[in-house]
Steps between C-alpha positions, in 0.01 A plus 500: 500500500175582321440132445535430872256781589246370252544147633449617859194703401352209306540255787444748783201318649677164497813649658295664775308178569815286511679751723201514735483120521872479577459764772205316654689169487808648671281667763325170577837325533622770739185479712520119516866521603419748779207291625700175499790664682275546804646846557166676541368236739740618772389833656843564657684460168253732327528750785881509483492532122260797500675670794823493300355747250464779757273789398355319198401206722135614533467530121657158453265348757200667333607354165541151651159519666343603172677226304406225747132584444525486120765225482501304828875469561460488878223435755300811588562454872875528438469848350271607784746389767799649317324835460428531871850385599667752268282809515287466812126444531393831344721525191526123459121462494462793260752355253338156527152635433615725214694220330212254536250758372708580190557130434130420540401779261750358250350151536150639443617680185696204359208260546261747337734544205618141442212287634465165675799328345731764646339477845569127511875536451578605855313246715467126533224339295322401822484863616391616156215247485391584855453874448447561127130415535447831681547689172133464402341566841456877471415671830583183692858527378521859624404384850744210474774740385457721807499196731817362339675834551402508869571147615829305466530172316380615158728529193454878484724553198310246292163633616604844371569329167152345512353844573653619174308229316165613640289806422623674815591859419837658578333730750340213690819295498708782647227595749452144630875442520574820692197441723605152607869432448712775664338486845488122519858466372617743767312311773635162389851645486474629857357168612784308335775724639373529857373143502845368414658732755260380770563136411877555506487664845262234631727214392805667654312562826454124537873437499 
């Protein structure tokens, strides 16, 4: 028994590293399986799945929203729609914003800790090449960051990773994010929900 303890102690670092690598590998396989299954691309399937968990549904949805920011397992617009359908405009928007905020803070931290190579893992090379140049633009990047949080069409999650590679402070990152993202996300959510409802009613009125 003593020999085993000594062996474990001697090779502790190697054991921890190997175990961590196995865990990361299995996690990647699970994520790839979920993505390829197409499950999270269908808002109705996600809605039914979360609703089946009853009172812990909001916590599950918050966790999914957070994860999809850090590890994009589903399109962001899917989580937005599901949140509103399940919990209403008020609570659904709050959970969306909170999950996205926590995920964005995590991205900022991970990029700051692990650098450019890590930031490039989660996007296509074309997207990486298009935006990575902003890292060395100082104040111009801060303005670009705010604009990207306000207007749709930008890869927000990746831009938060880029922010972590710049000299932007934690205080500025959180301030800019909270200044721009929550209000615009809420407005776009309302526009999407009521816009689809209007379009649906308009099409049916033509019949």
